[in-house]
MARSE-939204 format. One record per atom (N, C-alpha, C): x, z, y. Coordinates in pm, whole numbers, padded with zeros to 5 digits, always signed. Atoms other than C-alpha are relative to their C-alpha. Layout:
XZY...
***
This chain:
+00003+00076+00124+05900-11605-08495-00129+00029-00075+00127-00017+00071+05580-11663-08695+00019+00081-00126-00007-00085+00119+05509-11412-08970-00046-00072-00125+00067+00058+00117+05311-11640-09196+00010-00153-00002+00014+00144+00020+05305-11992-09339-00148-00028-00023+00144+00026+00007+04956-12126-09282-00028-00113-00098+00034+00100+00100+04798-12314-09568-00147-00040+00004+00144+00027-00006+04433-12319-09465-00038-00049+00139+00048+00053-00128+04279-12534-09194-00149+00034+00011+00140-00042-00012+03954-12376-09070-00095-00118+00015+00104+00101-00010+03636-12576-09099-00094+00036+00116+00093-00023-00111+03358-12609-08841-00085+00124-00022+00082-00119+00028+03157-12338-09017+00076+00131+00018-00082-00120-00021+03448-12096-08962+00012+00037+00149-00021-00017-00146+03423-12123-08581-00040+00139+00047+00046-00131-00048+03221-11805-08527+00098+00110-00037-00095-00102+00046+03465-11599-08732+00132-00008+00078-00125+00020-00075+03772-11749-08560-00016+00049+00144+00023-00042-00139+03623-11695-08213-00021+00151+00010+00025-00145-00002+03519-11339-08304+00131+00078-00001-00128-00071+00005+03872-11228-08399+00081-00026+00128-00072+00032-00123+04016-11409-08095-00051+00083+00117+00055-00079-00111+03777-11239-07853+00032+00148-00018-00036-00140+00027+03843-10903-08021+00141+00029+00047-00141-00021-00035+04219-10940-07972+00026-00018+00149-00018+00023-00144+04202-11084-07620-00056+00117+00081+00060-00115-00067+03971-10801-07514+00091+00123-00013-00091-00113+00021+04208-10545-07668+00121-00010+00093-00116+00022-00087+04502-10696-07476-00037+00024+00147+00048-00014-00138+04304-10713-07150-00019+00147+00035+00027-00141-00030+04190-10351-07173+00126+00085-00003-00125-00076+00006+04532-10221-07275+00082-00018+00126-00075+00026-00123+04690-10385-06970-00066+00065+00120+00075-00058-00112+04417-10250-06741-00010+00152-00008+00033-00141+00016+04348-09906-06887+00107+00081-00073-00103-00071+00073+04662-09820-07084-00019-00018-00150+00000+00029+00143+04753-09854-07451-00090+00094-00079+00082-00097+00074+04557-09542-07551-00144-00045-00018+00138+00048+00012+04231-09729-07502-00023-00062-00137+00013+00064+00131+04304-09897-07835-00029+00100-00111+00016-00100+00104+04281-09569-08022-00141+00001-00058+00139-00001+00045+03902-09588-08041-00065-00138+00007+00056+00133-00023+03863-09961-07984-00070-00055-00124+00062+00052+00123+03795-10055-08349-00131+00071-00028+00122-00076+00023+03541-09775-08378-00113-00050+00091+00100+00052-00093+03363-09912-08070-00056-00135-00047+00037+00136+00042+03353-10257-08233-00055-00006-00143+00033+00000+00143+03245-10147-08582-00132-00070-00032+00129+00066+00024+02894-10289-08541-00002-00146+00041-00007+00142-00038+03013-10627-08415-00003-00087-00126+00006+00092+00114+02976-10934-08636+00134-00007-00072-00133+00009+00059+03353-10938-08692+00017+00102-00112-00022-00107+00097+03354-10605-08873-00119+00023-00094+00118-00025+00084+02999-10595-09008-00029-00114-00097+00033+00115+00086+02983-10947-09157+00123-00080-00044-00107+00094+00030+03308-11145-09138+00115+00061-00080-00114-00064+00066+03561-10889-09269-00045+00105-00101+00025-00107+00096+03570-10665-09573+00046+00132+00056-00039-00133-00047+03617-10293-09533+00151+00018-00002-00147-00013+00009+03981-10317-09648+00068-00074+00114-00059+00077-00110+04057-10586-09391-00019+00071+00134+00028-00073-00124+03890-10388-09111+00091+00122+00011-00089-00118+00000+04091-10080-09214+00143-00038+00035-00136+00045-00030+04417-10277-09200+00016-00028+00149-00008+00030-00144+04345-10404-08848+00002+00129+00081+00003-00129-00070+04260-10052-08735+00134+00071-00012-00128-00069+00021+04581-09916-08889+00111-00064+00083-00103+00068-00079+04796-10181-08719-00012+00035+00148+00020-00041-00140+04641-10095-08381+00045+00145+00021-00044-00139-00011+04707-09725-08447+00152+00008+00009-00146+00001-00006+05075-09804-08508+00048-00038+00140-00035+00040-00138+05088-09977-08169-00017+00118+00094+00027-00115-00086+04932-09674-08000+00104+00111-00023-00098-00105+00033+05175-09440-08181+00142-00036+00042-00132+00041-00046+05470-09640-08046+00092-00044-00111-00082+00048+00112+05589-09772-08385+00067-00132+00039-00076+00120-00034+05857-10042-08353-00067-00125-00056+00066+00125+00040+05734-10402-08375+00051-00052-00134-00054+00045+00129+05968-10473-08668-00072+00068-00116+00070-00074+00105+05801-10202-08874-00145-00048-00012+00139+00047+00003+05454-10320-08774-00010-00136-00069+00004+00132+00063+05534-10678-08875+00022+00009-00150-00024-00018+00144+05672-10564-09213-00126+00052-00070+00122-00058+00058+05363-10353-09280-00110-00105-00008+00104+00104-00003+05137-10643-09179+00021-00102-00111-00029+00102+00102+05310-10893-09407-00027+00054-00140+00019-00056+00135+05318-10663-09712-00148+00028-00028+00142-00035+00020+04958-10547-09660-00085-00125-00021+00079+00123+00013+04818-10898-09613+00030-00072-00131-00035+00061+00129+05012-11033-09911-00067+00073-00116+00066-00080+00104+04872-10748-10118-00149-00033-00008+00142+00033-00002+04517-10826-10008-00025-00141-00053+00016+00139+00045+04572-11195-10083+00004-00011-00152-00001-00001+00146+04638-11107-10447-00138+00033-00055+00136-00034+00039+04282-10980-10456-00093-00117+00036+00094+00109-00027+03971-11193-10423-00048+00005+00145+00030+00007-00143+03976-11251-10048-00011-00148+00037+00022+00140-00037+03843-11573-09897+00113-00052+00087-00106+00062-00079+04077-11821-09729-00018+00029+00149+00021-00025-00143+03915-11769-09389+00032+00145+00035-00032-00141-00029+03950-11389-09417+00151+00022+00003-00146-00008-00002+04320-11429-09501+00053-00048+00136-00045+00055-00128+04363-11646-09191-00033+00096+00114+00039-00095-00105+04174-11397-08973+00096+00119+00003-00095-00112+00006+04403-11116-09094+00136-00041+00057-00127+00048-00054+04710-11327-09015-00007-00013+00152+00019+00010-00145+04571-11402-08668-00001+00139+00064+00004-00137-00052+04502-11030-08620+00140+00058+00010-00136-00053+00000+04861-10941-08715+00083-00059+00113-00076+00066-00108+05013-11200-08479-00050+00046+00137+00055-00044-00128+04776-11098-08198+00039+00142+00035-00036-00141-00023+04850-10728-08239+00147+00012+00037-00141-00002-00038+05223-10796-08223+00019-00052+00143-00004+00047-00140+05170-10995-07901-00040+00115+00093+00049-00112-00080+04977-10697-07766+00107+00109+00011-00102-00105+00003+05250-10452-07873+00119-00034+00090-00112+00043-00084+05513-10659-07688-00038-00016+00147+00045+00011-00138+05299-10666-07373-00020-00143+00047+00019+00140-00038+05242-11042-07382-00131-00019+00076+00121+00033-00075+04988-11194-07145-00111-00044-00095+00110+00041+00087+04641-11239-07303-00011-00152-00017+00006+00147+00010+04659-11613-07226+00101-00051-00102-00101+00039+00099+04980-11641-07426-00050+00033-00140+00057-00038+00129+04815-11452-07710-00103-00103-00046+00103+00098+00033+04524-11695-07698+00063-00131-00048-00070+00123+00041+04769-11987-07725+00051+00011-00143-00048-00023+00137+04923-11835-08039-00115-00011-00099+00117+00002+00088+04580-11784-08193-00057-00141-00013+00052+00137+00002+04476-12139-08099+00082-00088-00094-00087+00076+00091+04776-12285-08283-00034+00034-00144+00033-00042+00137+04686-12081-08591-00137-00053-00043+00134+00050+00033+04326-12201-08572-00002-00149-00031-00005+00143+00025+04434-12566-08586-00098-00076+00087+00091+00086-00077+04238-12856-08442-00122-00037-00084+00027-00005-00146+03974-12899-08317-00029+00140+00052+00041-00134-00045+03898-12524-08309+00099+00060+00100-00101-00055-00092+04227-12445-08131-00028-00040+00144+00029+00048-00136+04140-12659-07830-00128+00063+00054+00124-00063-00043+03790-12517-07819+00024+00146+00039-00031-00139-00031+03933-12164-07825+00071+00012+00135-00069-00001-00130+04167-12239-07534-00097-00024+00114+00101+00027-00103+03873-12377-07339-00091+00120+00022+00088-00116-00008+03675-12061-07414+00068+00120+00066-00077-00115-00051+03954-11828-07288-00049+00046+00137+00042-00036-00136+03848-11839-06922-00137+00067+00002+00132-00063+00007+03490-11751-07015+00009+00144-00049-00021-00137+00052+03609-11449-07213+00052+00092+00111-00060-00081-00108+03821-11325-06921-00100+00022+00113+00100-00013-00106+03542-11392-06671-00102+00108-00036+00094-00102+00045+03306-11177-06877+00062+00139+00009-00070-00129-00007+03564-10897-06901+00016+00045+00145-00014-00034-00143+03628-10912-06524-00131+00047+00059+00132-00039-00050+03255-10889-06456-00034+00142-00044+00024-00137+00049+03227-10578-06675+00085+00100+00075-00091-00089-00072+03531-10426-06503-00051+00024+00142+00050-00010-00137+03382-10498-06161-00123+00091+00007+00120-00084+00004+03049-10338-06253+00034+00147-00020-00042-00138+00024+03222-10027-06385+00065+00060+00124-00068-00048-00121+03435-10002-06071-00101+00034+00108+00104-00026-00100+03128-10027-05847-00076+00128-00030+00071-00121+00042+02956-09755-06047+00082+00125+00034-00088-00114-00030+03258-09522-06016+00010+00023+00150-00012-00012-00145+03285-09597-05644-00123+00067+00060+00124-00058-00051+02922-09509-05584-00005+00150-00030+00002-00142+00037+02962-09178-05769+00094+00082+00086-00102-00075-00074+03272-09082-05571-00015-00006+00151+00011+00025-00143+03154-09197-05229-00022+00127+00083+00032-00120-00075+03004-08868-05113+00117+00096+00006-00115-00091+00004+03299-08660-05228+00114-00048+00087-00109+00057-00081+03549-08897-05065-00029+00015+00147+00036-00012-00140+03359-08895-04737+00017+00144+00049-00016-00141-00036+03352-08515-04735+00146+00037+00018-00144-00032-00012+03728-08498-04796+00057-00060+00127-00049+00065-00122+03791-08746-04516-00042+00078+00125+00050-00077-00115+03574-08545-04275+00077+00130+00017-00075-00127-00003+03752-08222-04368+00140-00022+00054-00136+00030-00044+04093-08382-04320+00004-00032+00149+00002+00038-00142+04001-08534-03985-00020+00121+00088+00024-00122-00079+03868-08200-03860+00126+00085+00008-00123-00080+00002+04189-08025-03967+00107-00060+00091-00099+00067-00085+04407-08287-03795-00032+00022+00148+00040-00018-00139+04208-08263-03473+00027+00143+00048-00021-00141-00035+04226-07883-03478+00148+00028+00020-00144-00023-00009+04602-07883-03542+00058-00065+00125-00055+00070-00116+04673-08143-03275-00036+00070+00130+00040-00067-00123+04475-07952-03014+00082+00126+00022-00081-00122-00012+04670-07634-03091+00142-00033+00044-00139+00032-00026+05008-07806-03080+00020-00060+00139-00013+00060-00133+04935-07973-02746-00019+00104+00111+00024-00103-00101+04872-07639-02569+00112+00006+00103-00113-00014-00093+05221-07637-02417+00003-00114+00102+00007+00109-00095+05138-07966-02242-00115+00016+00099+00109-00024-00094+04836-07819-02068+00055+00051+00133-00044-00048-00132+04870-07754-01697+00094-00095+00069-00088+00099-00062+05100-08052-01635-00083-00090+00091+00082+00072-00099+04979-08228-01321+00064-00127+00052-00066+00121-00051+05240-08499-01245+00070-00072-00114-00070+00081+00100+05408-08780-01434+00142+00052-00020-00138-00051+00012+05753-08635-01356+00005+00125-00087+00004-00120+00084+05654-08300-01511-00018-00038-00148+00022+00046+00137+05531-08484-01823+00130-00057-00059-00127+00057+00048+05859-08680-01848+00100+00110-00033-00096-00110+00021+06066-08363-01812-00034+00077-00129+00042-00075+00117+05859-08188-02079+00032-00077-00129-00027+00082+00118+05894-08479-02324+00149-00005-00029-00145+00002+00019+06271-08502-02265+00049+00133-00056-00037-00133+00049+06302-08126-02315-00036+00015-00148+00047-00012+00137+06097-08144-02633+00086-00084-00094-00082+00088+00083+06296-08439-02767+00139+00058-00021-00131-00062+00014+06623-08258-02697+00000+00113-00101+00012-00109+00097+06504-07955-02890-00015-00054-00142+00019+00061+00132+06395-08179-03178+00134-00043-00059-00128+00053+00049+06732-08349-03206+00094+00115-00037-00089-00113+00025+06924-08023-03179-00040+00076-00126+00046-00077+00115+06708-07839-03429+00018-00080-00130-00013+00084+00119+06704-08130-03676+00146-00013-00042-00143+00015+00031+07080-08181-03652+00055+00129-00062-00047-00127+00053+07143-07811-03711-00052+00024-00142+00059-00022+00132+06904-07795-04006+00063-00093-00104-00061+00095+00094+07052-08107-04169+00141+00046-00038-00135-00049+00027+07401-07962-04136-00004+00124-00091+00013-00121+00080+07291-07626-04279-00038-00033-00144+00044+00036+00135+07113-07785-04575+00113-00066-00078-00112+00063+00069+07418-07996-04656+00097+00105-00052-00094-00106+00040+07642-07689-04661-00056+00085-00114+00061-00090+00100+07397-07477-04862-00012-00066-00136+00023+00067+00128+07321-07737-05127+00132-00021-00075-00130+00018+00065+07691-07801-05193+00056+00132-00052-00042-00131+00048+07748-07427-05231-00052+00027-00141+00065-00029+00127+07513-07425-05530+00031-00103-00108-00031+00104+00097+07663-07726-05706+00101+00050-00103-00101-00026+00103+07841-07680-06039+00118-00093+00026-00120+00079-00029+08197-07807-06024-00007-00141-00058+00006+00133+00060+08124-08093-06264-00102-00090+00068+00103+00080-00068+07822-08202-06059+00032-00024+00147-00032+00010-00143+07990-08169-05718+00023-00144+00045-00021+00139-00045+08116-08531-05701-00130-00080+00005+00127+00073+00003+07771-08661-05798-00088+00040+00119+00080-00047-00113+07602-08444-05533+00055-00052+00132-00062+00051-00123+07850-08545-05264-00032-00147+00017+00033+00142-00005+07791-08908-05353-00145-00023+00039+00143+00015-00029+07413-08863-05339-00031+00035+00146+00024-00042-00139+07427-08684-05002+00053-00103+00100-00059+00095-00093+07651-08945-04844+00036+00068+00131-00032-00054-00133+07674-08880-04469-00107+00097+00051+00110-00087-00043+07359-08665-04461+00055+00130+00060-00041-00125-00065+07405-08374-04217+00118-00013+00093-00114+00020-00090+07704-08523-04034-00048-00060+00132+00044+00035-00135+07690-08599-03662-00032-00149+00012+00022+00144-00011+07722-08977-03691-00130-00040-00069+00121+00032+00074+07447-08988-03950-00125+00046+00076+00113-00052-00079+07216-08775-03732-00033-00094+00114+00021+00095-00110+07265-09016-03441-00070-00125-00051+00060+00120+00056+07183-09314-03661-00145+00026-00042+00135-00034+00046+06881-09137-03806-00098+00002+00117+00093-00012-00111+06725-09055-03469-00013-00131+00078+00011+00132-00063+06805-09398-03327-00102-00084-00075+00096+00075+00082+06617-09553-03616-00140+00058+00013+00131-00065-00013+06336-09296-03585-00068-00039+00131+00055+00038-00131+06291-09381-03217-00048-00145+00000+00043+00140+00009+06275-09753-03293-00134-00011-00074+00124+00003+00077+06006-09691-03555-00115+00062+00079+00102-00068-00080+05822-09456-03320-00054-00093+00109+00041+00093-00106+05817-09720-03046-00100-00102-00054+00091+00098+00061+05650-09968-03284-00136+00061-00031+00123-00066+00043+05389-09709-03379-00075+00067+00116+00056-00079-00110+05305-09579-03031-00148-00026+00024+00143+00029-00019+04966-09753-03029-00086+00052-00115+00075-00054+00115+04870-09591-03360-00053+00138+00036+00057-00132-00033+04630-09295-03314+00076+00113-00071-00063-00117+00058+04800-08962-03367+00152-00002+00005-00146+00009+00002+05159-09089-03331+00063+00093+00103-00056-00086-00104+05227-08912-03001-00019+00148-00036+00026-00140+00038+05062-08592-03126+00097+00047-00106-00095-00038+00105+05287-08596-03432+00140+00019+00061-00133-00008-00059+05597-08657-03218+00022+00131+00073-00018-00123-00076+05533-08353-03001-00032+00124-00084+00034-00115+00083+05429-08133-03294+00126+00071-00048-00113-00078+00050+05653-07859-03429+00043-00044-00140-00034+00045+00134+05648-08029-03771+00101-00114+00001-00082+00121-00003+05843-08334-03654+00144+00024-00044-00139-00018+00043+06199-08195-03684+00012+00041-00146-00006-00045+00139+06122-08028-04016-00022-00116-00096+00023+00118+00084+05983-08349-04162+00119-00095+00007-00116+00087-00016+06279-08541-04022+00115+00047-00087-00106-00058+00083+06510-08307-04213-00028-00021-00148+00032-00009+00144+06327-08291-04547-00041-00133-00063+00050+00125+00058+06197-08647-04587+00111-00096-00037-00112+00088+00030+06545-08795-04624+00017-00013-00151-00007+00024+00145+06573-08956-04970+00130+00053-00061-00128-00051+00054+06937-08843-05003-00010+00148-00033+00020-00141+00029+06837-08478-04979-00085+00016-00126+00086-00006+00118+06561-08538-05235+00079-00028-00127-00080+00035+00118+06811-08700-05473+00087+00117-00043-00085-00116+00033+07036-08394-05452-00081+00114-00060+00088-00104+00053+06750-08152-05509-00033-00029-00147+00035+00039+00136+06660-08348-05823+00117+00015-00096-00119-00016+00085+07019-08311-05950+00031+00145-00034-00031-00141+00023+07031-07930-05928-00062+00052-00128+00056-00066+00117+06987-07729-06247-00108+00098+00044+00117-00083-00032+06678-07510-06265+00040+00130+00069-00039-00129-00058+06856-07178-06197+00065-00018+00137-00062+00027-00129+07059-07334-05914-00105-00032+00106+00106+00035-00093+06747-07478-05754-00076+00124+00044+00070-00125-00034+06572-07140-05771+00083+00083+00097-00087-00079-00087+06873-06965-05616+00010-00063+00139-00007+00071-00127+06894-07232-05344-00125+00027+00083+00125-00024-00072+06528-07187-05251-00012+00146+00043+00003-00143-00036+06558-06807-05257+00090+00026+00120-00091-00018-00114+06854-06829-05017-00063-00053+00128+00066+00055-00119+06658-07053-04779-00104+00098+00052+00103-00096-00040+06373-06801-04777+00065+00124+00061-00068-00121-00047+06612-06509-04731+00058-00018+00141-00062+00026-00129+06779-06674-04431-00099-00055+00104+00102+00035-00099+06449-06759-04262-00042-00145+00002+00036+00141+00005+06405-07120-04371-00107-00027-00105+00100+00016+00105+06112-07063-04605-00095-00117+00029+00089+00111-00036+05910-07326-04412+00055-00134-00048-00057+00125+00049+06152-07591-04544-00021-00019-00150+00009+00008+00146+06104-07508-04913-00117-00088-00043+00117+00080+00035+05752-07652-04932+00019-00146+00034-00021+00140-00040+05855-07965-04743+00100-00069-00093-00095+00057+00095+06152-08017-04975-00072-00038-00129+00075+00028+00123+05916-07995-05272-00092-00120+00017+00091+00112-00024+05680-08246-05111+00071-00135-00006-00072+00126-00007+05954-08508-05085+00088-00026-00122-00078+00019+00122+06166-08447-05396-00095-00021-00118+00079+00027+00120+06047-08545-05743+00035+00102-00106-00018-00100+00105+05998-08282-06012-00081-00040-00122+00070+00034+00124+05882-08299-06372-00149+00028+00012+00141-00038-00015+05557-08125-06275-00080-00105+00079+00069+00102-00078+05479-08420-06046-00067-00105-00088+00074+00087+00091+05358-08600-06357-00150+00015+00022+00141-00023-00030+05025-08450-06248-00053-00097+00105+00040+00096-00104+05023-08700-05957-00005-00143-00054-00005+00134+00057+05069-08998-06193-00137-00035-00060+00120+00040+00074+04774-09199-06318+00037-00015-00148-00024-00004+00144+04734-09225-06695+00089-00115-00048-00082+00113+00042+04890-09571-06726+00147+00027+00031-00138-00033-00036+05203-09452-06542+00057+00106-00095-00044-00105+00094+05223-09141-06764+00035-00062-00135-00026+00063+00130+05203-09359-07074+00130-00080+00003-00128+00072-00013+05492-09573-06945+00117+00097-00009-00106-00102+00004+05703-09261-06890+00018+00052-00141-00007-00053+00137+05617-09129-07237+00067-00100-00092-00060+00101+00089+05707-09458-07408+00150-00009+00019-00144+00010-00026+06047-09462-07238+00075+00125-00043-00067-00128+00029+06119-09096-07322-00063+00072-00119+00081-00060+00107+05921-09040-07641+00075+00105-00080-00076-00091+00085+06202-08865-07830+00018+00138+00062-00029-00129-00064+06250-08589-07570-00124+00064+00063+00123-00056-00058+05887-08533-07462-00031+00139-00054+00033-00134+00051+05830-08235-07699+00085+00110+00064-00088-00101-00061+06134-08047-07564-00032+00016+00148+00024-00005-00144+06050-08136-07203-00122+00084+00036+00123-00072-00035+05700-07986-07213-00011+00137-00068+00006-00125+00078+05787-07686-07433-00024+00122+00088+00016-00115-00090+05798-07450-07132-00081-00035+00125+00081+00041-00114+05567-07640-06895-00133+00075+00000+00130-00068-00006+05238-07496-06772-00107-00083-00070+00106+00062+00081+04912-07580-06948-00048-00132+00058+00051+00120-00064+04808-07841-06693+00090-00121-00026-00096+00107+00027+05126-08046-06740-00006-00041-00146+00007+00028+00144+05109-08016-07120-00125-00082-00032+00126+00070+00023+04746-08126-07115+00007-00145+00048-00013+00135-00055+04830-08427-06897+00079-00090-00096-00083+00078+00093+05099-08541-07142-00075-00027-00129+00062+00013+00132+04903-08477-07461-00122-00092+00001+00116+00089-00001+04595-08665-07348+00040-00147+00020-00048+00136-00016+04813-08972-07293+00083-00047-00119-00061+00046+00124+04941-08996-07649-00109-00008-00107+00098+00014+00107+04763-09087-07969-00018+00133-00074+00027-00123+00077+04614-08824-08201+00116+00034-00091-00113-00024+00092+04900-08868-08449+00122+00054+00073-00117-00044-00078+05172-08834-08186-00025+00139+00059+00035-00131-00056+04987-08537-08031+00028+00110-00102-00024-00100+00105+04998-08348-08360+00149+00018-00026-00145-00006+00022+05366-08435-08405+00069+00080+00110-00058-00074-00113+05453-08304-08057-00031+00149-00013+00040-00141+00012+05258-07981-08112+00075+00070-00112-00076-00060+00111+05432-07919-08445+00145+00026+00040-00139-00019-00044+05776-07966-08287+00011+00114+00100-00001-00110-00099+05690-07732-07997-00014+00134-00070+00022-00125+00074+05572-07469-08245+00129+00051-00063-00127-00041+00060+05920-07466-08401+00097+00056+00104-00080-00058-00108+06071-07381-08060+00113-00089+00048-00110+00073-00062+06323-07533-07819+00079+00094+00091-00082-00074-00095+06612-07391-07620-00046-00034+00142+00052+00021-00136+06506-07344-07257+00090-00093+00082-00092+00087-00075+06819-07511-07116-00017-00145-00045+00023+00135+00051+06761-07810-07343-00128-00057+00058+00128+00044-00053+06402-07828-07223+00016-00048+00144-00017+00039-00140+06505-07837-06858+00087-00125+00013-00085+00119+00000+06777-08092-06933-00082-00126-00033+00088+00113+00035+06515-08318-07095-00092-00036+00118+00082+00026-00118+06294-08278-06789+00078-00078+00105-00084+00071-00097+06582-08390-06567+00017-00147-00038-00013+00139+00047+06631-08699-06781-00126-00079+00028+00128+00068-00024+06262-08783-06751-00022-00022+00149+00013+00016-00146+06269-08725-06373+00080-00121+00048-00081+00118-00036+06550-08983-06345-00075-00128-00037+00078+00115+00044+06333-09222-06542-00119-00024+00095+00111+00009-00093+06036-09147-06315+00045-00057+00134-00052+00045-00129+06246-09199-06002+00035-00148-00005-00036+00142+00012+06378-09533-06128-00125-00087+00003+00124+00078+00004+06025-09656-06201-00070-00004+00135+00061-00005-00133+05901-09543-05859+00077-00092+00095-00082+00080-00091+06192-09706-05675-00014-00149-00028+00013+00141+00036+06145-10033-05867-00141-00052+00023+00138+00042-00021+05772-10035-05793-00078-00016-00129+00067+00012+00130+05689-10025-06164-00119+00093-00009+00112-00093-00007+05471-09722-06102-00015+00048+00144+00029-00051-00134+05307-09583-05788-00056+00141-00017+00038-00140+00013+05267-09208-05739-00071+00045+00127+00084-00045-00112+04998-09054-05517+00077+00088+00100-00077-00093-00085+05240-08789-05384+00083-00073+00105-00092+00070-00089+05463-09052-05222-00066-00113+00078+00070+00103-00075+05194-09278-05074-00001+00033+00149
***
């Protein structure tokens, strides 16, 4: 619903001012969708020397636009932002402000609310075009593609610059990884050396496959039993539901049947056979199951620690790292890009302070650099007052569920699970 009743129809001499505020808002929307909402925190400061702020708007009007953008960055509800915009603009209108400046402020308020709701920049442009009236509205719509084309060109140039800077480092990492893979594969294939006939090779592969199935089946059964031992009585039904048939004989048969079908499709892919005969295959087959990961994510902190300590004590320490690689933990926020982190924060803003109260410095830093300055100070003040450790871990669990839902829906992509 429109916030304002428009009473002024811009004239031809107002075109530059109308186009300036439109391009400012469209650029803000474009960058927020590409780089995350925090980019708006310094956006007005970056634009302070533009014609919009240096000639077309008074200092009070520029301050209002900056404040409205800050509210968006701070996560203030759109209803509050719209109320503040209406009262502030009405107050300014009581002063000696030109008709075109009033209209520009109204356009800014409507555009910022579109941005806050995540509307497409083209939709925002349509709203602004209606407010501009004719013929300027039609001209603005025609100009939209040029604005976006210019922004895309700037984005492309920046991306090429970043790619050139990172090229050497990326190549070095690839070379290191390839060397490590080749070294590992050569070591793991030692037991196949000395085979001189096809029948000997077949026998060796069958023997190896039999050991894989047996070892994997045993490990899956053991993990099922151990994880249920550590479940609280109230969480037992939830854990049993999450595990499903994991670790049972029928499920193991289905798992390996499916694994063999996938392996057959991949046999022409370099490294597939080496991976199949490697000692890591059964361990990965055990730990990569999403049902096991879901159960690990449900365990309380002390239960998870005790579970891992028991695995180490009974000689399964090699599984602990693999379990961590496949399950999702609060600390995995370090693998998220900044836009994904900002999405998580917006969905869980109320419990973020408690969740990071006992986290390590790297995690805290990752969270704090993805909130506005105002929110950052608020979080730090709440942490300084202290939180119960159990409450903190409970908040982390809630956020992990949110993270998992976003990953499963494809809303965010995490490097760890690529």
